PAZAPA-4460 file (N, C-alpha, C; in steps of 0.05 Angstrom, whole numbers, plus 32768, in hexadecimal, padded with zeros to 4 digits):
% residues 340
    n_x    n_y    n_z   ca_x   ca_y   ca_z    c_x    c_y    c_z   seq   type   mol
   7FA4   87A2   7E98   7F97   87A4   7EB3   7F9C   87C0   7EBE     1      M     A
   7F87   87CE   7EC7   7F89   87E9   7ED1   7F89   87E9   7EF0     2      K     A
   7F99   87FB   7EFB   7F99   87FE   7F18   7F84   8813   7F1F     3      S     A
   7F7F   8817   7F39   7F6A   882A   7F41   7F72   8847   7F3A     4      F     A
   7F8B   884C   7F33   7F94   8866   7F2B   7F92   886A   7F0D     5      K     A
   7F89   8856   7F00   7F86   8858   7EE3   7F9E   8850   7ED3     6      G     A
   7FB4   8849   7EE1   7FCD   8842   7ED3   7FCC   8824   7ECC     7      K     A
   7FD6   881D   7EB5   7FD5   8802   7EAC   7FEC   87F2   7EB8     8      R     A
   7FE6   87DB   7EC3   7FFA   87CA   7ECF   7FF8   87AE   7EC3     9      K     A
   800E   87A0   7EC0   800E   8785   7EB5   8012   8771   7ECC    10      S     A
   8006   8759   7EC8   800A   8744   7EDB   8024   8735   7ED3    11      I     A
   8035   8730   7EE7   804E   8722   7EE1   8049   8705   7ED9    12      S     A
   805B   86FA   7ECA   8058   86DE   7EC2   8059   86CC   7EDA    13      D     A
   804A   86B5   7ED8   804A   86A2   7EED   805C   868B   7EE6    14      M     A
   806B   8682   7EFA   807E   866C   7EF5   8078   8655   7F09    15      F     A
   807A   863D   7EFE   8076   8625   7F0F   8092   861C   7F18    16      H     A
   8096   861D   7F32   80B0   8615   7F3E   80B1   85F6   7F3F    17      L     A
   80BD   85EA   7F2C   80BD   85CD   7F2A   80D6   85C0   7F33    18      N     A
   80E9   85D0   7F3E   8102   85C3   7F48   80FF   85BD   7F66    19      Q     A
   8103   85A4   7F6D   8100   859B   7F89   811C   859B   7F95    20      N     A
   811F   85A9   7FAC   8139   85AB   7FB9   813B   8598   7FD1    21      F     A
   8127   8586   7FD5   8128   8575   7FED   8129   8557   7FE6    22      R     A
   811C   8550   7FD0   811A   8533   7FC9   812A   852E   7FB0    23      T     A
   8136   8516   7FAF   8147   8510   7F98   8137   8507   7F7F    24      H     A
   8144   8508   7F68   8137   8505   7F4E   812A   84E9   7F4C    25      A     A
   8136   84D4   7F57   812B   84B9   7F54   810F   84B7   7F61    26      G     A
   810B   84C3   7F78   80F1   84C3   7F85   80DD   84D3   7F75    27      V     A
   80E6   84EA   7F6B   80D4   84FC   7F5C   80CA   84EE   7F42    28      L     A
   80DC   84DF   7F35   80D4   84D1   7F1D   80C0   84BB   7F23    29      K     A
   80C4   84AE   7F3A   80B1   8499   7F41   8095   84A5   7F47    30      L     A
   8095   84BC   7F55   807C   84CA   7F5B   806F   84D3   7F41    31      A     A
   807F   84DD   7F2E   8074   84E6   7F15   8067   84D0   7F05    32      Q     A
   8072   84B8   7F07   8067   84A1   7EF9   804B   849B   7F03    33      S     A
   8045   84A1   7F1C   802A   849D   7F27   8018   84B3   7F1C    34      V     A
   8022   84CC   7F1B   8013   84E2   7F11   800B   84DE   7EF3    35      I     A
   801E   84D2   7EE4   8018   84CC   7EC8   8000   84BA   7EC4    36      D     A
   7FFD   84A6   7ED5   7FE6   8494   7ED4   7FCC   84A4   7EDB    37      I     A
   7FCE   84B4   7EF0   7FB7   84C4   7EF9   7FAE   84D6   7EE2    38      L     A
   7FC1   84E4   7ED5   7FBA   84F6   7EC0   7FAE   84E8   7EA8    39      C     A
   7FB6   84CF   7EA3   7FAC   84C0   7E8C   7F8F   84B7   7E91    40      F     A
   7F8A   84AB   7EA8   7F70   84A0   7EAE   7F5C   84B4   7EBB    41      Y     A
   7F67   84C7   7ECA   7F56   84DA   7ED9   7F60   84F6   7ED4    42      F     A
   7F5F   8500   7EBC   7F6B   851A   7EB5   7F60   8532   7EC4    43      P     A
   7F47   852F   7ECF   7F3B   8546   7EDD   7F3F   8544   7EFB    44      H     A
   7F4E   8531   7F04   7F51   852C   7F21   7F67   853C   7F2E    45      S     A
   7F78   854A   7F1D   7F8E   8559   7F28   7F97   856D   7F13    46      L     A
   7FA6   8581   7F1C   7FB1   8595   7F0A   7FCB   858A   7EFF    47      D     A
   7FCE   858B   7EE5   7FE6   8580   7ED8   7FFB   8595   7ED7    48      R     A
   8011   8590   7EE4   8028   85A3   7EE6   8040   8596   7ED9    49      L     A
   8055   85A6   7ED5   806E   859B   7ECB   807A   8589   7EE0    50      Q     A
   8086   8572   7ED8   8092   8560   7EEB   80A8   856E   7EFB    51      P     A
   80AA   8567   7F15   80BF   8572   7F26   80DA   8566   7F1F    52      E     A
   80EE   8576   7F22   810A   856D   7F1D   811A   8572   7F36    53      T     A
   8131   8565   7F37   8143   8568   7F4E   8160   8563   7F46    54      S     A
   8172   8571   7F52   818F   856D   7F4D   819B   855C   7F63    55      L     A
   818B   8553   7F76   8194   8543   7F8C   8198   8526   7F83    56      I     A
   81AE   851A   7F8B   81B3   84FE   7F84   81A9   84EC   7F9A    57      F     A
   819E   84D5   7F93   8196   84C1   7FA7   8192   84A6   7F9A    58      G     A
   8192   8491   7FAB   818F   8477   7FA0   8172   8473   7F96    59      E     A
   816E   8462   7F81   8153   845E   7F77   8141   8451   7F8B    60      P     A
   8127   8455   7F8A   8115   8447   7F9C   8119   8429   7F9A    61      P     A
   8116   841C   7FB0   811B   83FF   7FB2   8101   83F0   7FB7    62      I     A
   80FC   83DB   7FA7   80E6   83C9   7FAB   80F1   83B1   7FBA    63      L     A
   80E9   83AE   7FD3   80F4   8398   7FE4   80E4   837F   7FE0    64      L     A
   80F2   8369   7FDE   80E5   834F   7FDB   80EE   833D   7FF2    65      R     A
   80DA   8330   7FFF   80E0   831E   8015   80DB   8301   800C    66      S     A
   80E8   82EF   801A   80E4   82D2   8013   80C8   82C9   8019    67      R     A
   80C0   82B3   800E   80A5   82A9   8012   80A0   82A4   8030    68      C     A
   8087   82AA   8038   807E   82A4   8053   808D   82B4   8069    69      D     A
   809A   82CA   8061   80A8   82DB   8074   8098   82F4   8078    70      E     A
   8096   82FE   8091   808B   8318   8095   80A1   832C   8090    71      N     A
   809D   833D   807C   80B3   834F   8073   80BD   8361   808A    72      A     A
   80AB   836B   809A   80B4   837E   80AF   80C4   8370   80C4    73      L     A
   80BC   8358   80CB   80CB   8349   80E0   80E6   8341   80D5    74      M     A
   80E8   833B   80BB   8102   8335   80AF   8113   834F   80AF    75      T     A
   8107   8365   80A7   8115   837E   80A6   8121   8387   80C0    76      L     A
   8111   8385   80D5   811A   838F   80EF   812A   837A   80FF    77      F     A
   8130   8364   80F3   8142   8351   80FE   8139   8345   8118    78      G     A
   811E   8342   811B   8114   8337   8134   810D   831A   8130    79      H     A
   8115   830A   8143   810F   82ED   8143   80F6   82E8   8153    80      S     A
   80E6   82D5   814A   80CF   82CD   815A   80D8   82BE   8173    81      T     A
   80F1   82B7   8174   80FC   82AA   818B   80FF   82BE   81A2    82      D     A
   80F2   82B9   81B8   80F2   82CD   81CE   810D   82D1   81DA    83      S     A
   8120   82BF   81D4   813B   82C2   81DF   814B   82D7   81CF    84      S     A
   8140   82E0   81B8   814E   82F4   81A8   8148   830F   81B2    85      C     A
   815C   831E   81BC   8157   8338   81C8   815E   834F   81B5    86      S     A
   816A   8348   819E   8172   835E   818B   815B   8366   8179    87      H     A
   8157   8380   8178   8142   838A   8167   814B   83A5   815B    88      F     A
   814E   83A6   8141   8156   83BE   8134   813F   83D2   8133    89      N     A
   8145   83EB   812E   8130   83FF   812D   8137   8415   811A    90      G     A
   8122   8423   8110   8126   843A   80FF   812C   8452   8110    91      F     A
   8137   8467   8103   813D   8480   8111   8126   8493   8110    92      G     A
   812A   84AB   811A   8115   84BF   811D   810D   84CB   8102    93      A     A
   811E   84C9   80EE   8118   84D3   80D3   8112   84BD   80BF    94      D     A
   8109   84A7   80CA   8101   8490   80B9   80E5   8487   80C2    95      Q     A
   80D5   847D   80AF   80B9   8477   80B5   80B0   845F   80A4    96      V     A
   809E   8450   80B0   808F   843B   80A1   8073   8447   809B    97      I     A
   806C   8448   8082   8052   8453   807A   8040   843C   8072    98      L     A
   8028   843C   807E   8013   8428   8077   7FFA   8436   806E    99      V     A
   7FE8   8427   8063   7FD1   8432   8056   7FBE   8440   806A   100      R     A
   7FB7   8433   8080   7FA3   843E   8092   7FA6   8431   80AE   101      D     A
   7F94   8438   80C0   7F96   842E   80DC   7F95   8410   80DD   102      E     A
   7F84   8404   80CD   7F82   83E7   80CD   7F9D   83DA   80C5   103      L     A
   7FAA   83E6   80B1   7FC4   83DC   80A8   7FD9   83E0   80BD   104      S     A
   7FD6   83F6   80CC   7FEA   83FB   80E2   7FE8   83E6   80F7   105      K     A
   7FD0   83DD   80FD   7FCC   83C9   8112   7FD8   83AE   810A   106      Q     A
   7FDB   83AA   80F0   7FE7   8391   80E6   8006   8391   80E9   107      K     A
   8011   83A8   80EE   802E   83AA   80F2   8034   839E   810D   108      V     A
   8047   838B   810F   804D   837E   8129   8053   8393   813E   109      P     A
   804A   838D   8157   804D   83A0   816D   806A   83A7   8172   110      E     A
   807C   8393   8170   8098   8398   8175   80A4   83AB   8161   111      D     A
   809A   83AA   8148   80A3   83BD   8134   809A   83D9   813A   112      V     A
   8080   83DB   8143   8075   83F6   8149   8083   8403   8161   113      R     A
   8091   83F3   8171   80A0   83FE   8187   80BB   8408   817F   114      K     A
   80C4   8400   8167   80DF   8406   815F   80E0   8416   8145   115      H     A
   80C9   841F   813C   80C9   8430   8124   80AF   8440   8123   116      A     A
   80B1   8458   8117   8099   8467   8114   8088   845B   80FE   117      L     A
   806F   8456   8103   805C   844B   80F0   8045   845E   80ED   118      V     A
   8042   846A   80D5   802D   847D   80D0   801C   8474   80B9   119      L     A
   8003   847D   80B9   7FF2   8479   80A2   7FF8   848F   808D   120      T     A
   7FEF   848A   8075   7FF3   849E   8060   7FE6   84B8   8067   121      I     A
   7FCE   84B7   8074   7FC0   84CF   807C   7FD0   84DE   8091   122      L     A
   7FDB   84CF   80A5   7FEA   84DC   80BA   8004   84E9   80B1   123      E     A
   800F   84DF   809B   8029   84E9   8092   8027   8501   8080   124      C     A
   800F   8509   8078   800C   8520   8067   8018   8539   8074   125      K     A
   8028   8547   8066   8036   855F   8070   8050   8559   807E   126      G     A
   8056   853F   8082   806F   8538   808F   8083   852D   807A   127      L     A
   809D   852F   8080   80B2   8524   806F   80C5   8514   8080   128      E     A
   80D1   8500   8074   80E5   84F0   8081   80FC   84EB   806E   129      F     A
   8113   84E5   807A   812A   84DF   806A   8126   84C5   805B   130      Q     A
   811C   84B1   8069   8117   8496   805E   80FB   848D   8063   131      D     A
   80EE   8481   804F   80D3   8477   8051   80D1   845B   8048   132      V     A
   80C4   844A   8058   80BD   842F   8050   809F   842D   804C   133      L     A
   8096   842A   8033   8079   8427   802E   8073   8409   8030   134      V     A
   8062   8402   8043   805D   83E6   8049   8041   83DC   8042   135      Y     A
   803F   83C8   8031   8026   83BA   802A   8011   83CD   801F   136      N     A
   801A   83E2   8011   8006   83F4   8005   7FF3   83E6   7FF2   137      F     A
   7FFF   83D5   7FE1   7FEE   83C7   7FCD   7FE0   83AF   7FD9   138      F     A
   7FED   83A1   7FEC   7FE2   838A   7FF8   7FC8   8390   8008   139      G     A
   7FC7   83A8   8013   7FAF   83B0   8022   7F9C   83C1   8012   140      D     A
   7FA1   83C3   7FF8   7F91   83D5   7FE7   7F76   83C9   7FE1   141      S     A
   7F60   83D9   7FE2   7F46   83CF   7FDA   7F44   83C9   7FBC   142      P     A
   7F57   83D4   7FAD   7F57   83CF   7F90   7F5E   83B2   7F89   143      L     A
   7F6E   83A5   7F9A   7F75   8389   7F97   7F7F   8383   7F7B   144      Q     A
   7F74   836F   7F6E   7F80   8367   7F54   7F78   837A   7F3D   145      N     A
   7F69   838F   7F43   7F63   83A3   7F2F   7F7B   83B5   7F29   146      H     A
   7F90   83B1   7F39   7FA9   83BF   7F33   7FB4   83B6   7F18   147      W     A
   7FAA   83A0   7F0E   7FB3   8396   7EF4   7FAC   83A9   7EDD   148      R     A
   7F9A   83BC   7EE3   7F93   83D0   7ECE   7FAC   83E1   7EC7   149      V     A
   7FC0   83E1   7ED8   7FD9   83EF   7ED1   7FE5   83E4   7EB7   150      I     A
   7FE1   83CA   7EB2   7FEB   83BF   7E99   7FDD   83CB   7E81   151      Y     A
   7FC4   83D4   7E84   7FB6   83E2   7E6F   7FC4   83FC   7E69   152      D     A
   7FCC   840A   7E7E   7FDB   8423   7E7A   7FF5   841E   7E6C   153      Y     A
   8003   8409   7E75   801D   8403   7E69   8019   83FB   7E4B   154      M     A
   8004   83ED   7E45   7FFE   83E5   7E2A   7FF9   83FE   7E18   155      N     A
   7FEB   8412   7E24   7FE5   842A   7E15   7FFE   843B   7E10   156      S     A
   8013   8437   7E20   802B   8447   7E1D   8043   8436   7E13   157      H     A
   803C   841F   7E07   8051   840D   7DFB   8066   8405   7E0F   158      C     A
   805D   83FF   7E28   806F   83F7   7E3D   806B   83DA   7E45   159      L     A
   8057   83CD   7E3A   804F   83B2   7E43   805F   839D   7E35   160      L     A
   8069   838A   7E45   8077   8373   7E3B   8064   8361   7E2C   161      D     A
   806A   8359   7E14   8058   8348   7E04   8050   832E   7E12   162      P     A
   8061   8325   7E25   805B   830C   7E33   8047   830F   7E4A   163      S     A
   803F   8328   7E4F   802C   832C   7E65   8012   831F   7E60   164      T     A
   8007   8311   7E74   7FEE   8304   7E71   7FD7   8318   7E6E   165      N     A
   7FBF   830F   7E6B   7FA8   8321   7E67   7FA6   8335   7E7E   166      S     A
   7F9C   834C   7E77   7F9A   8362   7E8B   7F7F   836F   7E88   167      F     A
   7F78   837F   7E9C   7F5E   838D   7E9C   7F60   83A7   7E8C   168      Q     A
   7F4B   83AD   7E7E   7F48   83C7   7E70   7F3C   83DB   7E84   169      R     A
   7F45   83F3   7E83   7F3B   8407   7E95   7F1E   840E   7E8F   170      F     A
   7F0E   840D   7EA4   7EF2   8415   7EA3   7EEC   8426   7EBC   171      E     A
   7EE3   843E   7EB9   7EE0   8450   7ED0   7ECD   8444   7EE5   172      I     A
   7EB9   8435   7EDD   7EA6   8429   7EF0   7EB4   8415   7F02   173      A     A
   7EC7   8406   7EF7   7ED5   83F1   7F06   7EEE   83FB   7F14   174      H     A
   7EFA   8411   7F09   7F14   8419   7F13   7F15   8436   7F1E   175      H     A
   7EFD   8440   7F25   7EFD   845C   7F2F   7F0D   8460   7F49   176      N     A
   7F10   844B   7F59   7F1F   844D   7F72   7F3D   844F   7F6C   177      I     A
   7F45   8449   7F54   7F62   844B   7F4D   7F6B   8468   7F51   178      L     A
   7F5A   847B   7F4D   7F62   8497   7F4F   7F6C   849D   7F6C   179      C     A
   7F5C   8497   7F80   7F64   849C   7F9C   7F7C   848B   7FA4   180      S     A
   7F7D   8472   7F99   7F94   8461   7F9F   7FAE   846D   7F95   181      E     A
   7FAE   8477   7F7D   7FC6   8483   7F72   7FCE   849D   7F81   182      L     A
   7FBA   84AC   7F8A   7FC0   84C4   7F99   7FCD   84BD   7FB4   183      K     A
   7FC3   84A8   7FC1   7FCF   849F   7FDA   7FEB   8495   7FD5   184      Q     A
   7FEF   8487   7FC0   800A   847D   7FB9   801D   8494   7FB4   185      L     A
   8014   84A8   7FA7   8025   84C0   7FA2   802D   84CD   7FBC   186      Y     A
   801A   84D0   7FCF   8020   84DC   7FE9   8035   84CB   7FF7   187      V     A
   8032   84B1   7FF7   8045   849F   8005   8061   84A2   7FF9   188      A     A
   8063   84A3   7FDF   807D   84A4   7FD2   808B   84BE   7FD8   189      I     A
   807C   84D4   7FD9   8088   84EF   7FDC   808D   84F7   7FF9   190      T     A
   808A   84E5   800C   8091   84EB   8028   80AF   84E9   802D   191      R     A
   80BE   84DD   801B   80DA   84D9   8020   80EB   84EF   8012   192      T     A
   8102   84F5   801F   8115   8507   8013   812C   84F7   8005   193      R     A
   8132   84E0   800F   8148   84D1   8004   8141   84B4   7FFD   194      Q     A
   813F   84A2   8010   813C   8486   800A   811E   847E   800B   195      R     A
   8116   846E   7FF7   80FB   8464   7FF7   80FC   8446   7FF2   196      L     A
   80EE   8437   8004   80EC   841A   8001   80CE   8413   8000   197      W     A
   80C7   8402   7FEE   80AB   83F8   7FEC   80AC   83DA   7FF0   198      I     A
   809C   83D1   8003   809D   83B5   800B   8081   83A9   800D   199      C     A
   807E   8392   8001   8064   8384   8002   806A   8367   800C   200      E     A
   8058   835E   801E   805B   8342   8027   8055   832F   8010   201      N     A
   8042   8336   7FFF   803B   8326   7FE8   8038   8339   7FD0   202      H     A
   8041   8332   7FB9   8042   8344   7FA2   802B   833F   7F8E   203      E     A
   8016   8331   7F96   8001   832C   7F83   7FF5   8345   7F78   204      D     A
   7FEF   8359   7F89   7FE2   8371   7F81   7FF6   8387   7F78   205      Y     A
   800E   8386   7F82   8022   839A   7F7C   8031   8396   7F62   206      S     A
   8030   837E   7F57   8040   8377   7F40   803C   8389   7F28   207      Q     A
   8024   8391   7F21   8020   83A3   7F0A   8030   83BE   7F0D   208      P     A
   802E   83CA   7F25   803D   83E3   7F29   805B   83DE   7F29   209      M     A
   8063   83C8   7F35   807F   83C1   7F36   808A   83BE   7F19   210      F     A
   807A   83B0   7F09   8082   83AC   7EED   8084   83C6   7EDE   211      D     A
   8071   83D8   7EE3   8070   83F2   7ED6   8089   8402   7EDE   212      Y     A
   808F   8404   7EF8   80A7   8413   7F01   80C1   8406   7EF6   213      W     A
   80C1   83EC   7EF6   80D9   83DE   7EEC   80DE   83E4   7ECE   214      N     A
   80C8   83E4   7EBF   80CA   83E9   7EA2   80D5   8405   7E9D   215      K     A
   80CE   8418   7EAE   80D7   8434   7EAB   80F3   8437   7EB7   216      L     A
   80FE   8423   7EC4   8119   8424   7ECF   811A   8436   7EE8   217      G     A
   8104   8438   7EF7   8103   844B   7F0D   810A   843E   7F28   218      L     A
   810B   8423   7F29   810E   8415   7F43   8123   83FF   7F40   219      V     A
   812C   83F6   7F58   813D   83DF   7F59   8130   83CB   7F6C   220      K     A
   8134   83B1   7F67   812A   839C   7F78   8141   8392   7F8A   221      F     A
   813A   838E   7FA3   814D   8382   7FB6   8140   836E   7FC7   222      R     A
   814E   8358   7FCC   8144   8344   7FDF   8148   834F   7FFB   223      W     A
   8134   834C   800C   8136   8356   8027   8144   8341   8038   224      L     A
   815D   8347   803F   816C   8336   8051   817A   8347   8067   225      D     A
   8187   833A   8079   8192   8348   8090   81A7   835C   8088   226      S     A
   81B7   8356   8074   81CD   8369   806D   81C1   8382   8061   227      S     A
   81AC   8380   8050   81A0   8398   8045   8191   83A7   805B   228      F     A
   8184   8398   806D   8175   83A5   8082   8187   83B7   8093   229      A     A
   819F   83AD   8098   81B2   83BD   80A9   81B9   83D8   809C   230      Q     A
   81B9   83D8   8081   81C0   83F1   8073   81A9   8405   8074   231      S     A
   8192   83FC   807C   817A   840E   807C   8179   841E   8096   232      M     A
   8184   8413   80AC   8180   8420   80C6   8192   8438   80CA   233      F     A
   8187   844D   80D5   8196   8465   80DB   8190   846D   80F8   234      V     A
   81A5   846F   8108   81A1   8477   8124   819B   8495   8126   235      A     A
   818C   849C   813B   8185   84B8   8140   818C   84C0   815D   236      S     A
   8192   84D9   8160   8198   84E3   817B   817F   84E8   818B   237      S     A
   8182   84ED   81A4   816B   84F4   81B5   815D   850D   81AC   238      S     A
   816D   8520   81A2   8162   8539   8199   8151   8535   8180   239      E     A
   815B   8523   816E   814B   851C   8156   8130   8510   815D   240      D     A
   8131   84FD   8170   8118   84F0   8178   8105   8504   8186   241      W     A
   8110   8516   8196   80FF   852A   81A3   80F2   853D   818F   242      R     A
   8102   8546   817B   80F7   8558   8167   80E1   854B   8157   243      D     A
   80E5   8531   8150   80D1   8523   8141   80B8   851F   8152   244      R     A
   80BC   8519   816C   80A6   8516   817E   8095   852F   8180   245      G     A
   80A2   8546   8182   8094   855F   8184   8083   8564   816B   246      I     A
   808E   855E   8154   807F   8562   813B   8066   8550   813B   247      K     A
   806A   8537   8142   8053   8525   8142   803F   852C   8157   248      L     A
   8048   8535   816E   8036   853E   8184   8025   8555   817A   249      F     A
   8032   8568   816D   8023   8580   8163   800F   8578   814D   250      N     A
   8014   8562   813F   8002   8558   812B   7FEB   8547   8137   251      E     A
   7FED   8543   8151   7FD8   8533   815F   7FDD   8515   815D   252      G     A
   7FF5   850D   8154   7FFB   84F0   8153   800A   84E9   816D   253      N     A
   7FFA   84E6   8182   8006   84E2   819D   8013   84C6   81A0   254      Y     A
   8008   84B2   8193   8013   8497   8195   8030   8496   818B   255      E     A
   8035   84A1   8173   8050   84A1   8168   8062   84B5   8177   256      M     A
   8056   84CB   8180   8066   84DF   818F   8071   84D2   81A9   257      A     A
   8060   84C2   81B5   8069   84B4   81CE   8081   84A3   81C9   258      T     A
   8081   8494   81B3   8098   8483   81AC   80B1   8494   81A8   259      I     A
   80AE   84AB   819B   80C5   84BC   8196   80D0   84C6   81B1   260      C     A
   80BF   84CF   81C3   80C9   84D9   81DD   80D5   84C3   81ED   261      F     A
   80CC   84AA   81EA   80D8   8494   81F8   80F5   8491   81EE   262      E     A
   80F9   8491   81D4   8114   848F   81C8   8125   84A6   81D1   263      H     A
   8119   84BE   81D4   8128   84D5   81DC   812F   84D5   81F9   264      A     A
   8122   84C4   8209   8127   84C4   8226   811A   84DC   8233   265      G     A
   8106   84E8   8226   80F8   84FF   8231   80DF   84F6   823F   266      D     A
   80E2   84F0   8259   80CC   84E4   8269   80B4   84F7   826B   267      T     A
   80BA   8511   826F   80A4   8524   8272   8092   8525   825A   268      F     A
   809E   8528   8242   808E   8529   822A   8082   850E   8223   269      R     A
   808F   84F9   822A   8084   84DE   8225   806A   84DB   8234   270      E     A
   806A   84E3   824E   8051   84E0   825E   803C   84F3   8254   271      K     A
   8044   850B   824D   8031   851F   8242   8023   8514   8229   272      W     A
   8033   8509   8217   8029   84FE   81FE   8017   84E5   8203   273      S     A
   8020   84D5   8216   8010   84BD   821D   7FF4   84C5   8228   274      R     A
   7FF4   84D8   823A   7FDB   84E2   8245   7FC9   84EE   822F   275      A     A
   7FD5   84FD   821D   7FC6   8509   8207   7FBA   84F3   81F5   276      S     A
   7FC9   84DD   81F1   7FBF   84C7   81E1   7FA7   84BA   81EF   277      S     A
   7FA9   84B6   8209   7F93   84AA   8218   7F7A   84BC   8216   278      L     A
   7F7F   84D6   8219   7F68   84E9   8218   7F5B   84E9   81FD   279      R     A
   7F6B   84E9   81E8   7F60   84E8   81CD   7F50   84CF   81C8   280      A     A
   7F5B   84B8   81D2   7F4C   849F   81CE   7F32   84A0   81DD   281      S     A
   7F32   84AB   81F5   7F1A   84AD   8205   7F05   84BE   81F7   282      A     A
   7F0D   84D4   81EC   7EFA   84E6   81DE   7EEE   84D8   81C5   283      E     A
   7EFD   84C5   81BA   7EF4   84B7   81A2   7EDF   84A2   81A9   284      H     A
   7EE1   8496   81C0   7ECF   847F   81C6   7EBA   8484   81DC   285      I     A
   7EBD   849B   81EA   7EAC   849E   8202   7E8E   849E   81FC   286      I     A
   7E86   84A8   81E5   7E69   84A8   81DF   7E5E   848C   81DA   287      N     A
   7E6F   847A   81D1   7E66   845F   81CB   7E6E   844B   81E1   288      S     A
   7E82   8452   81F1   7E8C   8440   8206   7E94   8451   821E   289      D     A
   7E80   8459   822D   7E84   846C   8243   7E97   8462   8258   290      D     A
   7E95   8448   825F   7EA6   843D   8274   7EC4   843F   826D   291      K     A
   7ECB   8435   8255   7EE7   8435   824D   7EF1   8452   8248   292      N     A
   7EDF   8462   823D   7EE6   847E   8238   7EED   848C   8252   293      G     A
   7EDD   8488   8266   7EE2   8495   8280   7EFC   848A   828D   294      R     A
   7F00   8470   8289   7F19   8464   8294   7F32   8471   8287   295      H     A
   7F31   8475   826D   7F48   8482   825F   7F4C   849F   8269   296      L     A
   7F36   84AD   826D   7F39   84C9   8277   7F45   84CA   8293   297      L     A
   7F3D   84B7   82A4   7F48   84B6   82BF   7F66   84B0   82BE   298      I     A
   7F6E   849D   82AC   7F8A   8497   82AA   7F9A   84AF   829F   299      E     A
   7F8E   84BD   828C   7F9B   84D5   8281   7F9F   84EA   8296   300      A     A
   7F8A   84EE   82A7   7F8B   8502   82BC   7FA2   84FB   82D0   301      A     A
   7FA5   84E2   82D7   7FBA   84D9   82E9   7FD6   84E0   82DE   302      K     A
   7FD9   84DB   82C4   7FF3   84E1   82B8   7FF8   84FF   82B7   303      I     A
   7FE4   850E   82B0   7FE7   852B   82B0   7FEE   8535   82CC   304      Y     A
   7FE2   852A   82E0   7FE9   8532   82FC   8006   852C   8302   305      E     A
   8010   8515   82F9   802B   850D   8300   8040   851F   82F3   306      S     A
   8039   852E   82DE   804D   853F   82D1   8046   855D   82D6   307      I     A
   8032   8562   82E7   802C   857D   82EE   801B   858C   82DA   308      G     A
   800E   857D   82C8   7FFC   858A   82B5   7FE0   858C   82C1   309      K     A
   7FDD   859D   82D5   7FC5   859E   82E5   7FAD   85A7   82D4   310      V     A
   7FB1   85BA   82C2   7F9B   85C4   82B2   7F90   85AE   829F   311      E     A
   7FA2   859F   8294   7F9A   8589   8283   7F8C   8573   8293   312      L     A
   7F97   856E   82AC   7F8A   855B   82BE   7F6D   8564   82C4   313      E     A
   7F6A   857E   82CA   7F50   8588   82D0   7F3D   8586   82B9   314      A     A
   7F47   858A   82A0   7F36   8588   8289   7F2B   856B   8285   315      S     A
   7F3B   8557   828D   7F32   853B   828C   7F1B   8537   82A0   316      C     A
   7F1D   8543   82B8   7F08   8540   82CB   7EEE   854F   82C3   317      Y     A
   7EF3   8565   82B4   7EDB   8574   82AA   7ECD   8562   8295   318      I     A
   7EDC   8554   8284   7ECF   8542   8271   7EC1   852B   827F   319      E     A
   7ECC   8524   8297   7EBF   850E   82A7   7EA8   8519   82B7   320      L     A
   7EA3   8534   82B5   7E8E   8542   82C4   7E93   8540   82E2   321      K     A
   7EAC   853D   82EA   7EB4   853E   8306   7EBE   855A   830C   322      D     A
   7EAB   856D   830D   7EB3   8589   830F   7EC0   8590   8329   323      F     A
   7EB8   8582   833E   7EC4   8587   8359   7EE2   8581   8358   324      Q     A
   7EEA   856A   834D   7F06   8563   834B   7F15   8576   8339   325      K     A
   7F08   857D   8323   7F15   8590   8310   7F1A   85AB   831E   326      A     A
   7F06   85B4   832D   7F08   85CE   833B   7F1E   85CD   8350   327      G     A
   7F20   85B7   835F   7F35   85B5   8373   7F50   85B5   8366   328      L     A
   7F54   85A8   8350   7F6E   85A8   8342   7F76   85C4   833A   329      N     A
   7F63   85D2   832E   7F69   85EE   8325   7F6F   8600   833D   330      I     A
   7F60   85FC   8353   7F64   860C   836B   7F80   8608   8377   331      T     A
   7F88   85EE   837A   7FA3   85E8   8384   7FB8   85F3   8371   332      F     A
   7FB3   85F1   8357   7FC6   85FB   8344   7FCA   8619   8347   333      Y     A
   7FB4   8628   834A   7FB6   8645   834C   7FC4   864D   8366   334      L     A
   7FBE   863F   837C   7FCA   8644   8396   7FE8   863F   8394   335      L     A
   7FF0   8629   8388   800C   8622   8386   801B   8636   8374   336      F     A
   800E   863F   835F   801A   8652   834C   801F   866D   8359   337      S     A
   800B   8675   836A   800D   8690   8377   8024   8691   838B   338      S     A
   802B   8679   8396   8040   8679   83AA   805C   8676   839E   339      R     A
   805C   8671   8384   8076   866E   8377   8079   8683   8360   340      H     A
***
């Protein structure tokens, strides 16, 4: 290669940095097992790189099993359906429950959502947590019983138990959605730095992947009971909750940021986040539901006013096309500012 001065220069060798300094080896191996299936069935869907390695020690990923007819999350968080029970455990600021999508999030009991961060896989992209609980990923999957195609992969790699019943052969026409499902699973797995728990209310759809991971020796099974649940919880300081809330607020996840600021005891930021959540909801629905959209904007404006966010309050009135009220707010704000 020649430079503009005519002197020959060489391009330095390129190196792939495959050592991970944040996540332990057990999680990386589990993530790689997902990549291996992707590369086998969908070789053009991703760039194949050397597997990541880590010198960090950590406990293997845990597949949690709950008793029949139990809601795993309610069992985990130690909440009784008896209204006389006032004790409710909660996750810390560096722990999260990951679900597939917004619909799956709404299935999480409200009491749990008040005591733990619950994010969708899309919302958690770019974020990391010390501990991650992946909840009902397979149970809510559109792939449903087509997850049994994993046994075809196991059979191709001499991993299948001879006693396994009949399984599906991979056909791109029937299993093309497997590609996006595996990519989502990879994202969910790699959000943790230390502990990873995978929990399903029912294992009908998850069993093939569980069998695959178990055959590779990558996971451990644990029954979900109160003693194990207690070992999962980690308390966080007010500063930890505030820092997490600020990160989520900056990501536009106002609902979860509000919960963080509540735990932090930061009333100002809690109200700011709550108002931002109302405003975002209003902007989402106002074209199809003008009445409720306007109501949400008015509520947001009131909260902004209560914390002195006059400019944001005025912007709500501008969206409501109440320009007189918006102008008065800005005028009072400028007069007040000039005197101080």
